[in-house]
N, C-alpha and C positions, 0 to 999 in steps of 0.2 A: 234526453227522453227517448224512449224506446219506440220503434216503428211497430213493434208488435203490441197491438191493442190490449191483450190480455195480461201483460206484465209492463209496468212503468217504474221509473225510479226518478227521484228528485233529490237535490241536496237541501237538507232542511237546516243545517248549521255547518260550521266549518269541521270537516272531517266526518260528518254524519250523513249517510245516504238512506233513504227509505225506499224500499222495493215493495211494490203494491200489486198483488194479484187480483185480477178481475175478470174471471171467466164464468158466466152464468151457466147453471143457476147456484153451483156449489163449489166452483174452483176445482173441479176433477182435474187431477194432474196428467192431462193428456199431453200430446206432442206440443200444442201451441204454448202452454204454460212452461213446460220443460225447456222448450227453445228460448222462451223470454227470460227464464231465470239464468240460463247460459249466457244470454245477451247481457243481462245486468252484471252478472260477474265479470264478464269480458270488459264492460265498460269501467268498472271500478278498478280492475287490474290496469287498464289503459290510463285511467285518471292518476293513479299512483298516490292519491292523498286521502283516501278513505281509511278512516280509523275504526268507525263502527258502521255496520250495515243493520238496519232494522227491516225485517221482513214481515209484511202484514197483509190484510185482505180488504178489498172494498165491498166484499160480498156479506151482506147483514146476517149474522147468525153462523157464519162459516169462516174458518181459517183456510182449510182445504179438506174436502170430504174424502180424499184418497185418490187411489188410481182411477183411471178412466175405464170403467168396467165395460161400457159399450164398446170402446175400441178393443179391449181384450177379447171381446166375444167374437170379433171379426177376423182374428190374426191366427197364423199357424204357430208351431213350437219355435221356429227360428226368429219369427218377428217378435214373439213374446219375450224371447231371450234378449233381443236388441232393445225392446222397450224397457225391460227391467234394468238393463245395462244403463241406458239413459237416465233413468231415475236415480240409480246409484251414483253416476258420474256427477250429477247436480249436488247431491248430499255430500259426496267425498270432496268435491271441490270447495263447497262452502265450508266444511269442517277444517280444511287445510289452508284456507284462504289467509293471506297476510293482514287481515284486519279481524276485530271481533265482531260478532253478530248477535242479534236478539230477534227472537221470534215473539211477536206481539199477537197473542191468540185470545180471542173473544168469540166463542162459538165452537163449532165442531172442528176438531183436528183428528182425523181418523186415518188409519192405514198409512198410506204414502204422506198424508198431511202431517201426521205426527212424526213420521220418519224425517221429513224435512225439518220440522221444529227441532227435533232432537239433534239434527246436524249443527244447528246453531250453538254458540258458545253458551248463551243464557235463554231462559224462557220467562216471559212475563204473561200472566193469565188474567183475564177479566172474569167478572162473576158468571158469564154464561158459557165459560170454557167447558167443554167435554172432550176428553182425550181418550183414544183407544186404538188397539190394532185388532180389528175383527176379522183378519184374513182367514182364520179357521172356518169361518161361516161359508167361505167360497172354496174350501178344499185347499187352501194355500197356507203360506206362512208369510210373515212380514219379510219381504225379499230385498228391500232397499237400505239395509243397515239396521232394521228395527229389532231383530233379535239380539243384536250385539249391543247397540246403544242403550236400549231400554234396560238390559241387564246390568251395564255399567253404571247407569243412573240410579236404579232402584234396588238392585240385587236379584238373586235367583228366584227366591220364593214369590216376591211380588211381581216379578216379571212374568213368571209362569202363570200366576193367577190372573193377570191382565190378558194375557194372550190366549190361554186355554179357555177362558170363559167368554172371550170377546167383548167384555163389558166396558162401559165408558166411565171414565174417572173424572169427578168433578174437580173444580179449582181448589177447594180446601184440602181434599185428600191428595191432589197432584202435589200441592206445597208440602203437605206433611211427609210424603214419602220421597221427595227430592226429584219428582218429575218435572215441576217448574220451579223456579227460583224466587219469584215475586208474584203475589196476588193483590190486585187492586179492585176497589169498588168503583173507581172513577174511570175515565177514559183510558183504555188500555194502551193505545198508541201514544197518548200524551205521556203516560207513566213510562213507556219504553223509550221515548225521546228524552225524557229527564234523565233516565239511566244512562242513555247514550251519551248525553252532554257530560255527565259525571266521569264516564269512562274515557271520552275524547280529550279530557284535560290532563290525563296522565300520560305516562311514557309507553307508547305502543310497543317498542321492543321489549320492555320489561314485562308488560302484560302477556304478550305472546309467550315469553319464557315461562311465565307462570302457567299458562295452559299446557305447554309442552311437558313441564315437570310434573304437573298433576296427572296428565295423562300417562306419564312414565310409570307413576305409582301403580297403575293397573297392568302394566307390561312388563316390568322389570322386578327381580327380587330387590329387597331393600337396599342392600349394599351398592348394587348397580344403580339403583335409582338415586342415592345420595352422591355417588360419583357423578351421574348425569346432572343433578342440581349444582354441584360445585363447578362444573365446566360451564354451565349456563350462567352462573352468577359471574364467574371470571370473564366470560365473553362480554357481558354487559358493562363491566368495569373497564375493560380494555377498548371495546369497539361501540358500546351502546350509548345511552344518554345518562349514564351514572355521574359523569363529570359535571354536567349541568345540573342535575338534581342535587348533588352534594354541595356545589357552589352556591345554588339558590337557598339552600338550608342554611348555610353559614352566613350568607348574606341577608337572611330573614326576608327573601323576596319569592315570588311565585316563580317556579321553574318555567323556562321557555322551551318546552318540548316540541319537536317538529310535528 
């Protein structure tokens, strides 16, 4: 458990860690939460056995309301740059982590809160979810990866519509446009944990290779992407868990993945 009271983490099942943000009133992503998220990632890296990380909130009606505007109102340009870098670093570490991640969102995920959710591998939304990037109302842009990750998820036109209007997207629309991956009318954390359990039962090296190759489709021409896919598959066969998966299939048993 963390010594930081606004971010805690627990092991809910083998390979599954739940990280909970709890900074009243709305989980503004100030330095305390950002430090706590860094600590949670540090702890998962040190443990070495995390396959899925679920990120959620203990604040009713909020995932995270965005950047800490009060903090931003008191700092100079250099401090603003450092604050933004700290937010970007959390998101980039999460996106590049050696495990899968799920954002469990039931309530407002705005600005930096949505940027944090988009840095996760997958997003599960509850019925109260409202997602948006309202930074233009402050004379700013989403600066912690938002302009890039939103566009990759929903495309140029929808991304511009959401950011230029600063509107909030409900769960049903978010699912329809690909901003979230699953919607539940039930307990969003319970649904995320069920998904996490499914993911944790499979081969993590293969899953991470899937993520890398899908991301390559956005960054590489088709021929380069296929060559990258070929190298990833060969690496899994030679050094991954493919031998166990193939042996288990032939023996008609469940694979024993690490």
